[in-house]
BADRENBA-152514 format. One record per residue: residue number from 1; chain; x, y, z of N, C-alpha, C in turn. Coordinates in steps of 0.02 Angstrom, whole numbers, plus 50000, padded with zeros to 5 digits. Layout:
N
<lumza NUM 'A' <X Y Z> <X Y Z> <X Y Z>>
...
END
This chain:
187
<lumza 1 'A' <50757 54605 47809> <50757 54561 47756> <50730 54492 47776>>
<lumza 2 'A' <50745 54473 47833> <50719 54409 47856> <50644 54411 47860>>
<lumza 3 'A' <50618 54469 47877> <50546 54474 47882> <50515 54465 47814>>
<lumza 4 'A' <50547 54492 47766> <50520 54486 47698> <50524 54414 47675>>
<lumza 5 'A' <50578 54379 47692> <50584 54310 47670> <50533 54269 47707>>
<lumza 6 'A' <50525 54283 47771> <50475 54246 47810> <50406 54259 47783>>
<lumza 7 'A' <50390 54321 47769> <50323 54335 47744> <50314 54307 47675>>
<lumza 8 'A' <50368 54302 47635> <50363 54272 47568> <50350 54198 47574>>
<lumza 9 'A' <50380 54165 47621> <50371 54093 47631> <50300 54081 47654>>
<lumza 10 'A' <50276 54124 47698> <50209 54117 47723> <50160 54127 47667>>
<lumza 11 'A' <50170 54177 47625> <50125 54189 47568> <50128 54130 47520>>
<lumza 12 'A' <50189 54108 47506> <50197 54052 47461> <50160 53991 47489>>
<lumza 13 'A' <50167 53981 47552> <50134 53925 47586> <50059 53932 47581>>
<lumza 14 'A' <50032 53993 47593> <49961 54005 47590> <49935 53996 47520>>
<lumza 15 'A' <49971 54020 47471> <49945 54020 47403> <49954 53950 47372>>
<lumza 16 'A' <50012 53923 47375> <50026 53862 47339> <49999 53800 47377>>
<lumza 17 'A' <50013 53795 47440> <49997 53734 47477> <49927 53738 47505>>
<lumza 18 'A' <49910 53793 47537> <49847 53797 47572> <49789 53813 47526>>
<lumza 19 'A' <49801 53850 47471> <49747 53872 47427> <49707 53813 47402>>
<lumza 20 'A' <49737 53760 47378> <49696 53705 47354> <49655 53673 47411>>
<lumza 21 'A' <49684 53670 47470> <49647 53641 47526> <49590 53686 47547>>
<lumza 22 'A' <49601 53751 47548> <49549 53798 47566> <49492 53794 47516>>
<lumza 23 'A' <49509 53790 47452> <49458 53784 47400> <49420 53719 47409>>
<lumza 24 'A' <49455 53666 47422> <49424 53601 47432> <49379 53603 47493>>
<lumza 25 'A' <49404 53632 47548> <49363 53638 47608> <49301 53680 47594>>
<lumza 26 'A' <49310 53734 47555> <49253 53777 47539> <49202 53741 47498>>
<lumza 27 'A' <49225 53699 47451> <49179 53661 47410> <49137 53612 47451>>
<lumza 28 'A' <49167 53586 47502> <49131 53538 47545> <49098 53573 47604>>
<lumza 29 'A' <49106 53633 47614> <49076 53671 47667> <49112 53662 47733>>
<lumza 30 'A' <49176 53650 47730> <49216 53640 47790> <49251 53705 47806>>
<lumza 31 'A' <49244 53724 47870> <49278 53785 47891> <49342 53765 47928>>
<lumza 32 'A' <49400 53793 47907> <49463 53771 47935> <49468 53782 48009>>
<lumza 33 'A' <49441 53834 48037> <49445 53847 48108> <49406 53793 48146>>
<lumza 34 'A' <49347 53780 48122> <49307 53727 48154> <49340 53659 48146>>
<lumza 35 'A' <49371 53648 48088> <49406 53585 48077> <49464 53578 48126>>
<lumza 36 'A' <49501 53632 48135> <49556 53631 48182> <49530 53619 48253>>
<lumza 37 'A' <49475 53649 48271> <49445 53640 48338> <49423 53567 48346>>
<lumza 38 'A' <49394 53538 48293> <49372 53469 48296> <49432 53422 48302>>
<lumza 39 'A' <49487 53438 48266> <49547 53397 48271> <49574 53400 48342>>
<lumza 40 'A' <49575 53460 48371> <49599 53468 48439> <49553 53430 48487>>
<lumza 41 'A' <49487 53438 48477> <49439 53401 48519> <49449 53325 48512>>
<lumza 42 'A' <49459 53303 48451> <49469 53231 48439> <49533 53207 48474>>
<lumza 43 'A' <49586 53247 48470> <49649 53230 48502> <49640 53226 48578>>
<lumza 44 'A' <49602 53274 48607> <49588 53273 48679> <49547 53211 48696>>
<lumza 45 'A' <49496 53197 48654> <49454 53138 48666> <49496 53074 48663>>
<lumza 46 'A' <49540 53069 48613> <49583 53010 48608> <49629 53005 48668>>
<lumza 47 'A' <49657 53062 48689> <49700 53062 48748> <49662 53039 48810>>
<lumza 48 'A' <49601 53068 48820> <49562 53050 48879> <49539 52977 48876>>
<lumza 49 'A' <49516 52955 48818> <49495 52885 48812> <49553 52838 48823>>
<lumza 50 'A' <49611 52858 48796> <49670 52817 48806> <49687 52813 48880>>
<lumza 51 'A' <49684 52869 48913> <49702 52874 48984> <49650 52840 49029>>
<lumza 52 'A' <49587 52854 49017> <49533 52831 49061> <49508 52762 49043>>
<lumza 53 'A' <49503 52747 48979> <49470 52685 48959> <49518 52634 48931>>
<lumza 54 'A' <49558 52653 48882> <49599 52604 48847> <49653 52573 48891>>
<lumza 55 'A' <49691 52614 48926> <49745 52587 48967> <49719 52542 49023>>
<lumza 56 'A' <49667 52563 49062> <49641 52517 49113> <49612 52453 49083>>
<lumza 57 'A' <49579 52460 49025> <49550 52401 48993> <49606 52355 48969>>
<lumza 58 'A' <49658 52385 48939> <49715 52345 48916> <49749 52312 48975>>
<lumza 59 'A' <49758 52349 49031> <49788 52320 49091> <49746 52262 49117>>
<lumza 60 'A' <49680 52272 49118> <49634 52219 49142> <49638 52158 49095>>
<lumza 61 'A' <49640 52169 49030> <49645 52114 48983> <49712 52078 48989>>
<lumza 62 'A' <49765 52117 49000> <49831 52086 49009> <49833 52043 49073>>
<lumza 63 'A' <49803 52070 49127> <49800 52032 49189> <49759 51968 49179>>
<lumza 64 'A' <49703 51974 49144> <49661 51916 49131> <49699 51865 49089>>
<lumza 65 'A' <49735 51891 49039> <49774 51847 48996> <49827 51810 49037>>
<lumza 66 'A' <49860 51848 49081> <49912 51816 49123> <49881 51766 49171>>
<lumza 67 'A' <49821 51781 49200> <49788 51733 49244> <49768 51670 49206>>
<lumza 68 'A' <49743 51680 49145> <49724 51622 49105> <49786 51580 49089>>
<lumza 69 'A' <49841 51614 49069> <49903 51578 49054> <49928 51541 49116>>
<lumza 70 'A' <49924 51574 49174> <49945 51542 49237> <49900 51483 49252>>
<lumza 71 'A' <49835 51492 49243> <49787 51437 49255> <49801 51378 49209>>
<lumza 72 'A' <49817 51392 49146> <49833 51338 49100> <49898 51303 49120>>
<lumza 73 'A' <49948 51343 49139> <50011 51311 49160> <50000 51271 49224>>
<lumza 74 'A' <49960 51298 49271> <49945 51261 49332> <49907 51197 49317>>
<lumza 75 'A' <49860 51202 49270> <49821 51142 49251> <49868 51090 49220>>
<lumza 76 'A' <49915 51113 49180> <49962 51067 49149> <50007 51035 49201>>
<lumza 77 'A' <50030 51076 49249> <50071 51048 49304> <50030 50998 49344>>
<lumza 78 'A' <49967 51016 49358> <49924 50971 49397> <49913 50905 49360>>
<lumza 79 'A' <49905 50910 49293> <49896 50849 49254> <49959 50807 49256>>
<lumza 80 'A' <50018 50839 49253> <50080 50802 49257> <50088 50771 49326>>
<lumza 81 'A' <50072 50809 49378> <50077 50782 49446> <50028 50725 49456>>
<lumza 82 'A' <49968 50731 49427> <49918 50678 49432> <49943 50615 49397>>
<lumza 83 'A' <49973 50624 49338> <50000 50566 49303> <50056 50534 49344>>
<lumza 84 'A' <50099 50576 49372> <50154 50549 49413> <50126 50513 49475>>
<lumza 85 'A' <50076 50543 49506> <50045 50513 49565> <50011 50447 49547>>
<lumza 86 'A' <49976 50446 49490> <49944 50384 49469> <49996 50329 49456>>
<lumza 87 'A' <50052 50349 49428> <50106 50301 49416> <50134 50275 49481>>
<lumza 88 'A' <50143 50321 49530> <50168 50300 49595> <50118 50253 49629>>
<lumza 89 'A' <50053 50270 49624> <50001 50229 49655> <50002 50159 49622>>
<lumza 90 'A' <50010 50158 49555> <50012 50093 49521> <50071 50053 49545>>
<lumza 91 'A' <50129 50086 49552> <50188 50051 49576> <50178 50026 49648>>
<lumza 92 'A' <50148 50069 49690> <50135 50048 49759> <50086 49990 49761>>
<lumza 93 'A' <50036 49991 49718> <49988 49936 49716> <50023 49872 49694>>
<lumza 94 'A' <50067 49877 49644> <50103 49818 49622> <50147 49791 49679>>
<lumza 95 'A' <50181 49836 49714> <50223 49815 49770> <50181 49783 49824>>
<lumza 96 'A' <50123 49815 49839> <50079 49788 49892> <50052 49720 49872>>
<lumza 97 'A' <50035 49712 49808> <50009 49648 49785> <50064 49595 49789>>
<lumza 98 'A' <50124 49613 49768> <50179 49565 49772> <50193 49547 49845>>
<lumza 99 'A' <50192 49598 49888> <50204 49586 49960> <50149 49541 49989>>
<lumza 100 'A' <50086 49555 49970> <50031 49513 49996> <50037 49441 49971>>
<lumza 101 'A' <50058 49433 49907> <50067 49365 49881> <50123 49330 49920>>
<lumza 102 'A' <50176 49368 49935> <50232 49340 49973> <50209 49320 50043>>
<lumza 103 'A' <50169 49364 50075> <50144 49350 50142> <50098 49288 50140>>
<lumza 104 'A' <50056 49284 50089> <50011 49226 50082> <50052 49163 50074>>
<lumza 105 'A' <50104 49167 50032> <50147 49109 50020> <50182 49088 50085>>
<lumza 106 'A' <50209 49139 50121> <50242 49124 50184> <50193 49095 50234>>
<lumza 107 'A' <50131 49122 50235> <50080 49096 50281> <50064 49023 50265>>
<lumza 108 'A' <50058 49008 50200> <50043 48939 50181> <50101 48893 50202>>
<lumza 109 'A' <50162 48916 50188> <50220 48876 50207> <50223 48866 50283>>
<lumza 110 'A' <50210 48921 50318> <50211 48917 50391> <50156 48870 50416>>
<lumza 111 'A' <50096 48876 50386> <50041 48832 50406> <50059 48759 50392>>
<lumza 112 'A' <50090 48746 50334> <50109 48678 50318> <50162 48652 50367>>
<lumza 113 'A' <50209 48697 50385> <50259 48677 50434> <50227 48661 50501>>
<lumza 114 'A' <50181 48705 50522> <50147 48694 50586> <50107 48629 50585>>
<lumza 115 'A' <50072 48617 50529> <50033 48555 50523> <50080 48495 50524>>
<lumza 116 'A' <50136 48500 50488> <50184 48445 50486> <50213 48433 50556>>
<lumza 117 'A' <50232 48487 50589> <50259 48480 50657> <50208 48451 50704>>
<lumza 118 'A' <50145 48474 50698> <50092 48448 50741> <50080 48374 50727>>
<lumza 119 'A' <50082 48356 50662> <50072 48286 50644> <50129 48243 50671>>
<lumza 120 'A' <50191 48267 50662> <50248 48229 50688> <50245 48223 50764>>
<lumza 121 'A' <50227 48278 50797> <50222 48277 50870> <50167 48229 50891>>
<lumza 122 'A' <50110 48231 50856> <50055 48186 50874> <50075 48114 50862>>
<lumza 123 'A' <50111 48101 50807> <50133 48032 50794> <50182 48009 50847>>
<lumza 124 'A' <50230 48054 50863> <50279 48035 50914> <50245 48026 50982>>
<lumza 125 'A' <50197 48071 50998> <50160 48064 51061> <50121 47998 51061>>
<lumza 126 'A' <50091 47982 51004> <50052 47920 51000> <50098 47859 51007>>
<lumza 127 'A' <50156 47862 50974> <50203 47806 50979> <50228 47799 51051>>
<lumza 128 'A' <50244 47857 51081> <50267 47855 51150> <50213 47827 51196>>
<lumza 129 'A' <50150 47850 51184> <50094 47825 51225> <50085 47750 51215>>
<lumza 130 'A' <50090 47728 51152> <50083 47656 51139> <50141 47618 51172>>
<lumza 131 'A' <50201 47645 51166> <50259 47612 51196> <50251 47609 51272>>
<lumza 132 'A' <50230 47665 51302> <50219 47666 51374> <50164 47617 51394>>
<lumza 133 'A' <50110 47616 51353> <50055 47571 51369> <50077 47498 51364>>
<lumza 134 'A' <50117 47483 51312> <50141 47415 51303> <50187 47396 51361>>
<lumza 135 'A' <50232 47442 51379> <50278 47426 51435> <50239 47420 51500>>
<lumza 136 'A' <50188 47461 51509> <50147 47457 51570> <50108 47391 51571>>
<lumza 137 'A' <50082 47373 51512> <50046 47309 51508> <50094 47251 51523>>
<lumza 138 'A' <50155 47255 51495> <50205 47203 51508> <50222 47200 51582>>
<lumza 139 'A' <50229 47259 51612> <50245 47261 51684> <50188 47232 51724>>
<lumza 140 'A' <50126 47250 51706> <50068 47222 51742> <50062 47147 51731>>
<lumza 141 'A' <50080 47126 51669> <50077 47055 51653> <50128 47017 51696>>
<lumza 142 'A' <50189 47046 51700> <50241 47015 51740> <50220 47013 51814>>
<lumza 143 'A' <50193 47069 51837> <50171 47072 51907> <50115 47021 51919>>
<lumza 144 'A' <50068 47017 51871> <50013 46969 51878> <50040 46897 51878>>
<lumza 145 'A' <50088 46885 51832> <50117 46818 51829> <50153 46801 51894>>
<lumza 146 'A' <50188 46849 51923> <50222 46836 51987> <50171 46820 52042>>
<lumza 147 'A' <50117 46859 52041> <50066 46847 52092> <50035 46778 52081>>
<lumza 148 'A' <50022 46764 52017> <49991 46698 52001> <50039 46642 52020>>
<lumza 149 'A' <50103 46650 52006> <50152 46599 52021> <50158 46589 52097>>
<lumza 150 'A' <50162 46646 52131> <50169 46639 52204> <50106 46608 52234>>
<lumza 151 'A' <50048 46628 52206> <49985 46600 52230> <49981 46525 52214>>
<lumza 152 'A' <50004 46508 52152> <50003 46437 52132> <50051 46397 52176>>
<lumza 153 'A' <50109 46426 52191> <50157 46391 52233> <50128 46382 52303>>
<lumza 154 'A' <50095 46433 52328> <50066 46428 52394> <50011 46374 52395>>
<lumza 155 'A' <49970 46375 52341> <49918 46324 52337> <49948 46253 52332>>
<lumza 156 'A' <50002 46249 52293> <50034 46183 52285> <50061 46160 52352>>
<lumza 157 'A' <50090 46206 52390> <50117 46188 52456> <50060 46168 52502>>
<lumza 158 'A' <50005 46205 52499> <49948 46188 52542> <49921 46119 52523>>
<lumza 159 'A' <49916 46109 52457> <49889 46044 52435> <49938 45989 52454>>
<lumza 160 'A' <50001 46002 52441> <50051 45950 52456> <50054 45937 52531>>
<lumza 161 'A' <50047 45988 52571> <50051 45977 52643> <49989 45940 52667>>
<lumza 162 'A' <49934 45945 52633> <49875 45908 52654> <49877 45837 52626>>
<lumza 163 'A' <49904 45830 52567> <49905 45764 52536> <49964 45724 52563>>
<lumza 164 'A' <50019 45752 52570> <50079 45716 52592> <50079 45714 52668>>
<lumza 165 'A' <50113 45667 52692> <50116 45662 52765> <50152 45722 52795>>
<lumza 166 'A' <50145 45730 52854> <50170 45788 52889> <50244 45782 52902>>
<lumza 167 'A' <50275 45736 52873> <50345 45725 52886> <50392 45768 52842>>
<lumza 168 'A' <50365 45813 52805> <50407 45856 52762> <50440 45908 52806>>
<lumza 169 'A' <50502 45917 52792> <50539 45968 52829> <50533 46034 52792>>
<lumza 170 'A' <50557 46084 52823> <50555 46151 52793> <50596 46152 52729>>
<lumza 171 'A' <50650 46118 52729> <50693 46116 52670> <50656 46083 52613>>
<lumza 172 'A' <50621 46028 52626> <50583 45993 52575> <50527 46037 52548>>
<lumza 173 'A' <50497 46074 52592> <50443 46118 52571> <50470 46171 52523>>
<lumza 174 'A' <50527 46198 52539> <50557 46250 52496> <50574 46220 52428>>
<lumza 175 'A' <50600 46160 52427> <50617 46128 52363> <50554 46116 52323>>
<lumza 176 'A' <50502 46095 52355> <50439 46084 52320> <50412 46149 52291>>
<lumza 177 'A' <50418 46202 52329> <50395 46268 52305> <50436 46288 52245>>
<lumza 178 'A' <50502 46279 52246> <50544 46298 52190> <50526 46257 52128>>
<lumza 179 'A' <50515 46192 52138> <50497 46149 52082> <50430 46170 52052>>
<lumza 180 'A' <50384 46186 52095> <50317 46206 52072> <50322 46272 52034>>
<lumza 181 'A' <50364 46317 52060> <50372 46382 52025> <50403 46372 51957>>
<lumza 182 'A' <50451 46326 51951> <50483 46313 51886> <50432 46284 51837>>
<lumza 183 'A' <50390 46240 51860> <50340 46210 51817> <50288 46263 51794>>
<lumza 184 'A' <50270 46306 51841> <50220 46358 51824> <50252 46409 51777>>
<lumza 185 'A' <50315 46424 51788> <50349 46472 51744> <50355 46443 51674>>
<lumza 186 'A' <50362 46378 51668> <50366 46346 51602> <50301 46350 51564>>
<lumza 187 'A' <50246 46358 51599> <50181 46364 51567> <50178 46428 51531>>
END
């Protein structure tokens, strides 16, 4: 009985479902066996193309897409790093400029201090030299005056001994010398 039901379903299927398709295929000149073979061939072709061409091509395109995405992200990171580096360079330049201005200012101050110290030292050296020269001149003047006084006293004694009689004693001569020295010192 099952065979009869199965054969009835097959007949029903052939008559009701397949009959219109067979008629349609016949009208267009399509043979179902050849159509089935073409469908199988097409399925094999799709399978082979998928396996041989589509999957490797898709894998290659995915790899390329990932490389491009990586390149873009690397470029973005590089741009960010460049911006950060430029900012750091700008900050370093500002610091260097400020430091150089500070060094220049310190150098100017130091130079002014050195010039001031040199000027003060030169003035003090000049004053000391003038003072030493004045004291040396005073000492030479005093020495010269002593020599002149002693020479004048000696001349006065010589003149007095020639003009006055020889009766002067040593004591009188000394007194005359002292008097002459006092008179010369008063000059």
